[in-house]
ZAKOLRO-29629 format. One record per residue (C-alpha): x, y, z; residue in three letters. Coordinates in steps of 0.1 Angstrom, whole numbers, padded with zeros to 4 digits, always signed. Example, Ala and Ser with C-alpha at 12.3 -4.5 7.8 and 13.67 -1.06 7.14 Angstrom:
2
+0123-0045+0078ALA+0137-0011+0071SER
END
This chain:
356
-0060-0225-0069UNK-0097-0213-0067UNK-0114-0205-0100UNK-0119-0170-0112UNK-0156-0171-0103UNK-0148-0182-0068UNK-0123-0154-0064UNK-0148-0129-0077UNK-0174-0142-0052UNK-0149-0138-0024UNK-0142-0102-0034UNK-0179-0095-0035UNK-0185-0112-0001UNK-0157-0092+0015UNK-0171-0059+0001UNK-0206-0069+0015UNK-0191-0077+0049UNK-0178-0041+0051UNK-0206-0021+0034UNK-0236-0044+0037UNK-0244-0048+0000UNK-0232-0039-0035UNK-0246-0006-0048UNK-0277-0008-0070UNK-0266+0000-0105UNK-0297-0012-0123UNK-0289-0032-0154UNK-0254-0018-0158UNK-0225-0041-0153UNK-0205-0033-0122UNK-0167-0032-0124UNK-0148-0034-0090UNK-0116-0015-0096UNK-0090-0024-0068UNK-0058-0004-0062UNK-0040+0005-0029UNK-0025-0020-0004UNK-0044-0051-0015UNK-0034-0046-0051UNK+0002-0039-0042UNK+0004-0072-0022UNK-0009-0092-0052UNK+0021-0084-0072UNK+0048-0088-0045UNK+0052-0125-0050UNK+0074-0139-0078UNK+0069-0176-0074UNK+0078-0200-0103UNK+0051-0212-0127UNK+0034-0245-0119UNK+0044-0260-0152UNK+0080-0252-0144UNK+0077-0270-0111UNK+0063-0300-0129UNK+0091-0300-0154UNK+0117-0297-0127UNK+0103-0327-0108UNK+0100-0349-0138UNK+0136-0341-0148UNK+0147-0350-0112UNK+0128-0382-0113UNK+0144-0393-0146UNK+0179-0385-0132UNK+0170-0404-0101UNK+0159-0435-0120UNK+0191-0435-0140UNK+0215-0427-0112UNK+0199-0444-0082UNK+0192-0481-0092UNK+0187-0491-0056UNK+0150-0494-0046UNK+0154-0476-0012UNK+0173-0447-0027UNK+0148-0444-0055UNK+0119-0442-0031UNK+0137-0417-0010UNK+0144-0394-0040UNK+0109-0397-0053UNK+0096-0387-0018UNK+0118-0356-0018UNK+0104-0347-0053UNK+0068-0352-0040UNK+0075-0329-0011UNK+0089-0302-0034UNK+0057-0302-0054UNK+0035-0303-0024UNK+0052-0274-0006UNK+0061-0252-0036UNK+0041-0220-0041UNK+0026-0218-0076UNK+0030-0185-0095UNK-0003-0168-0103UNK-0006-0140-0127UNK-0032-0119-0110UNK-0034-0095-0139UNK-0051-0123-0157UNK-0073-0134-0128UNK-0085-0099-0119UNK-0086-0087-0155UNK-0121-0071-0156UNK-0139-0100-0173UNK-0176-0098-0165UNK-0190-0129-0148UNK-0225-0135-0135UNK-0225-0134-0097UNK-0259-0139-0081UNK-0278-0126-0111UNK-0255-0095-0116UNK-0227-0090-0141UNK-0196-0083-0120UNK-0161-0076-0132UNK-0130-0073-0110UNK-0098-0056-0121UNK-0066-0050-0101UNK-0042-0031-0124UNK-0005-0030-0116UNK+0008+0004-0107UNK+0023+0007-0142UNK-0011-0001-0158UNK-0029+0023-0135UNK-0004+0050-0146UNK-0009+0043-0182UNK-0046+0047-0179UNK-0043+0080-0161UNK-0018+0092-0187UNK-0042+0084-0215UNK-0070+0101-0196UNK-0049+0132-0190UNK-0046+0137-0227UNK-0081+0126-0236UNK-0097+0152-0214UNK-0074+0180-0227UNK-0054+0183-0195UNK-0022+0178-0215UNK-0032+0209-0236UNK-0043+0229-0206UNK-0010+0222-0188UNK+0011+0233-0218UNK-0010+0265-0221UNK-0007+0271-0183UNK+0031+0267-0185UNK+0034+0291-0214UNK+0013+0317-0196UNK+0038+0314-0168UNK+0066+0320-0193UNK+0078+0284-0190UNK+0085+0259-0218UNK+0052+0242-0227UNK+0070+0216-0247UNK+0095+0206-0220UNK+0098+0171-0207UNK+0071+0171-0180UNK+0061+0148-0151UNK+0027+0154-0135UNK+0022+0142-0099UNK-0013+0139-0084UNK-0009+0145-0047UNK-0036+0132-0024UNK-0039+0129+0014UNK-0014+0102+0019UNK-0002+0091-0016UNK+0013+0108-0046UNK+0007+0092-0080UNK+0026+0100-0112UNK-0002+0104-0138UNK+0018+0118-0167UNK+0054+0114-0179UNK+0060+0081-0163UNK+0089+0075-0186UNK+0109+0101-0167UNK+0102+0086-0133UNK+0117+0058-0112UNK+0084+0047-0097UNK+0047+0053-0102UNK+0035+0058-0067UNK+0051+0076-0037UNK+0038+0072-0001UNK+0035+0109+0006UNK+0006+0133+0008UNK-0005+0166+0022UNK-0015+0151+0055UNK+0016+0156+0078UNK+0043+0147+0053UNK+0077+0136+0067UNK+0109+0151+0054UNK+0122+0118+0040UNK+0088+0113+0022UNK+0092+0146+0004UNK+0128+0137-0005UNK+0115+0105-0019UNK+0090+0124-0040UNK+0115+0148-0054UNK+0140+0120-0060UNK+0115+0099-0079UNK+0119+0120-0111UNK+0149+0118-0134UNK+0149+0152-0152UNK+0176+0178-0158UNK+0174+0216-0159UNK+0152+0214-0190UNK+0125+0194-0173UNK+0094+0203-0153UNK+0077+0185-0124UNK+0041+0197-0118UNK+0023+0189-0086UNK-0015+0191-0086UNK-0048+0181-0069UNK-0047+0182-0031UNK-0014+0201-0031UNK-0031+0228-0052UNK-0053+0238-0023UNK-0024+0257-0009UNK-0031+0286-0034UNK-0059+0308-0045UNK-0078+0294-0074UNK-0067+0319-0100UNK-0030+0321-0091UNK-0019+0304-0123UNK+0009+0280-0127UNK+0035+0287-0099UNK+0071+0276-0101UNK+0106+0275-0085UNK+0133+0278-0111UNK+0167+0272-0095UNK+0186+0282-0126UNK+0170+0317-0126UNK+0167+0317-0088UNK+0131+0326-0092UNK+0104+0315-0068UNK+0067+0324-0076UNK+0053+0298-0053UNK+0061+0309-0017UNK+0044+0342-0017UNK+0012+0327-0032UNK+0008+0301-0003UNK-0023+0315+0014UNK-0052+0304+0036UNK-0082+0291+0018UNK-0115+0274+0026UNK-0117+0239+0012UNK-0150+0220+0007UNK-0171+0247+0023UNK-0159+0241+0059UNK-0124+0228+0059UNK-0092+0248+0058UNK-0060+0242+0037UNK-0034+0242+0065UNK-0021+0207+0055UNK-0018+0218+0018UNK+0000+0250+0028UNK+0025+0231+0050UNK+0031+0205+0023UNK+0038+0232-0003UNK+0063+0250+0020UNK+0082+0218+0028UNK+0084+0208-0009UNK+0097+0242-0020UNK+0123+0243+0007UNK+0135+0208-0001UNK+0136+0216-0038UNK+0157+0247-0032UNK+0181+0229-0008UNK+0185+0197-0028UNK+0204+0188-0060UNK+0173+0191-0082UNK+0178+0210-0114UNK+0143+0206-0129UNK+0117+0233-0125UNK+0092+0227-0097UNK+0056+0237-0106UNK+0024+0238-0085UNK-0010+0238-0102UNK-0038+0256-0081UNK-0069+0235-0075UNK-0102+0246-0089UNK-0094+0267-0119UNK-0113+0253-0150UNK-0086+0266-0173UNK-0060+0244-0155UNK-0056+0207-0156UNK-0074+0188-0129UNK-0058+0153-0133UNK-0064+0122-0153UNK-0084+0094-0137UNK-0078+0057-0144UNK-0115+0050-0135UNK-0128+0076-0158UNK-0107+0061-0186UNK-0122+0027-0180UNK-0157+0040-0183UNK-0147+0060-0214UNK-0131+0030-0231UNK-0161+0008-0222UNK-0184+0033-0238UNK-0164+0032-0270UNK-0169-0006-0271UNK-0207+0000-0270UNK-0217-0005-0233UNK-0220+0016-0202UNK-0205+0004-0169UNK-0205+0016-0133UNK-0172+0014-0115UNK-0167+0008-0078UNK-0132+0020-0070UNK-0116+0006-0039UNK-0084+0025-0035UNK-0058+0031-0007UNK-0080+0050+0018UNK-0116+0050+0005UNK-0142+0035-0017UNK-0161+0055-0044UNK-0188+0047-0069UNK-0183+0062-0104UNK-0213+0064-0128UNK-0221+0082-0161UNK-0252+0102-0154UNK-0262+0108-0191UNK-0271+0079-0213UNK-0271+0100-0246UNK-0233+0099-0251UNK-0225+0091-0287UNK-0219+0127-0299UNK-0200+0139-0268UNK-0162+0144-0267UNK-0141+0124-0243UNK-0137+0156-0221UNK-0175+0160-0220UNK-0182+0124-0212UNK-0157+0124-0184UNK-0173+0156-0171UNK-0206+0138-0169UNK-0192+0110-0147UNK-0203+0116-0111UNK-0189+0099-0080UNK-0200+0094-0045UNK-0182+0081-0015UNK-0194+0047-0002UNK-0198+0046+0036UNK-0206+0020+0062UNK-0236+0022+0086UNK-0212+0042+0109UNK-0205+0067+0081UNK-0169+0055+0075UNK-0152+0046+0042UNK-0123+0022+0038UNK-0096+0013+0013UNK-0086-0021-0002UNK-0063-0031+0027UNK-0093-0031+0051UNK-0121-0041+0027UNK-0103-0072+0014UNK-0083-0081+0045UNK-0082-0118+0051UNK-0085-0130+0015UNK-0060-0158+0011UNK-0045-0155-0024UNK
END
């Protein structure tokens, strides 16, 4: 098993192979925050611990010596035990390998973290409350005459992936492979099925899915008990990012509402329009890492390599002691990292070929 420093070096080398060099962060430590396919693959294996392998082999050898007095049989059994050790895969807890510890790599302090999906969700949930999004959501629900204190699950919908960022205790999973870009019917079903709530619960979809509505539309919902749909008539064309349109978001919203109405889902479905400052905008696990580092007395820059892209997150204001968590997170700026060809990649591409 390579050392932690060797694995850190390999992560850095793979990043540099893709983007040319690490970003210049001055004297700030750089935390490489890895999610997406590479992270998911890390936690798929469930091999036994190396010490357990050793204990099993030692026990087998003792039994062999007692029960196999003949020399040839003894040698044969010991050879089999040796082969078991030689070919067995050793369990590695990657949450302890890529745990964010800062190590000096070529004169720079580098940390690497690869949170499990559960840990990522916990960070996003904490950030959701830290930046007052929890309060904003409750107020938005009450303005829509919904129960602001209901059991609520918040889903951040991106281009290709939906992440549960709040209310994970009411969900079967933390990540669903569905986004606004050409969602398939079975993917939307998987999204709606991921939540375990009854007629008293609320599932709120936000971020990219919120581009389907005008900014000031308020919290929109489909309540099957009351047979009331305030979503459908608010799905409207909108310019996104200055030049793009919102056709994908509109199509996504239409499909989700139709599935919710047709399926056996008793909870209320809510959409949060994107861009209204009075509405929640979504917790960030990367923002939370920067925030918690600041509380420990140091400022870090985070390089987030996620499912489809790589971004650099940095606090632009050094005078941070008297700011609230919401204000600090509002001062964190991010920029997309691109190759010489102007392309950005996720962890499955950037770290492809690392043998762990």
